[in-house]
C-alpha positions in Angstrom: -2.9 3.3 9.1 -6.2 4.3 7.4 -7.2 2.3 4.7 -8.3 4.0 1.5 -11.9 3.8 -0.1 -10.1 3.1 -3.3 -8.1 0.2 -4.4 -5.1 0.8 -6.3 -6.7 -0.7 -9.5 -9.6 2.0 -9.0 -7.2 4.7 -8.7 -5.1 3.8 -11.6 -8.4 3.9 -13.5 -9.3 7.4 -12.4 -6.1 8.6 -13.3 -6.3 7.1 -16.8 -9.8 9.1 -17.2 -7.7 12.1 -16.1 -5.2 11.4 -19.0 -8.1 10.8 -21.3 -9.4 14.3 -21.0 -11.5 14.9 -18.0 -10.2 17.8 -15.4 -9.1 16.8 -12.0 -12.0 18.7 -10.5 -14.7 16.6 -12.4 -13.3 13.3 -11.4 -13.2 14.4 -7.9 -16.5 15.3 -7.6 -17.6 12.2 -9.6 -15.8 9.9 -7.1 -16.3 12.0 -4.0 -12.4 12.7 -3.4 -10.6 16.1 -2.8 -8.6 17.9 -5.3 -5.7 17.3 -2.9 -6.4 13.4 -2.9 -6.4 13.5 -6.8 -3.0 15.2 -7.1 -1.4 12.9 -4.5 -2.7 10.0 -6.4 -1.0 11.5 -9.6 2.4 11.8 -8.1 2.0 8.2 -6.4 0.7 6.3 -9.2 1.1 8.5 -12.2 2.7 6.4 -15.1 1.9 2.9 -13.6 0.0 0.3 -15.2 -2.5 -2.1 -13.5 -0.1 -5.3 -13.7 2.5 -3.0 -11.8 0.1 -2.2 -9.2 -0.8 -6.0 -8.8 2.7 -6.8 -8.6 3.7 -4.3 -5.9 0.6 -5.4 -3.8 1.5 -8.8 -3.9 5.2 -7.8 -3.1 4.1 -5.8 -0.2 2.0 -8.8 1.2 4.8 -11.3 1.1 7.2 -8.5 2.8 4.6 -8.1 5.6 4.7 -11.9 6.0 8.3 -12.2 6.4 8.6 -9.4 8.8 5.9 -11.2 11.0 8.1 -14.6 10.7 11.4 -12.6 11.4 9.6 -10.6 14.4 8.4 -14.2 15.8 12.0 -15.8 15.4 13.5 -13.0 17.2 11.1 -13.3 20.0 11.5 -16.8 20.1 15.2 -16.6 20.3 15.1 -13.7 23.0 12.8 -16.0 25.1 15.1 -18.8 25.0 18.3 -16.8 25.8 16.5 -15.2 29.0 15.5 -18.8 30.1 19.1 -19.9 29.7 20.3 -17.3 31.6 18.0 -17.8 34.5 18.8 -21.6 34.6 22.7 -20.7 34.8 
């Protein structure tokens, strides 16, 4: 998946500026994003705070680490089963 040019913290800051009074078109022009991107950000990040974004990021990282551990253990178990099947 393609990574965004903007971090979650930056996106939340941009949306706070939009709530302050700047129009979406002005913000998009200022930061080099399209109108559709700004509206997509608003639907995804609208109402979030900076601390929420940080917590979400740490949870996503931990989830990915646990998924990798599970995949490795399942691969090890499958390898052991295959080896046992060949020996008997």
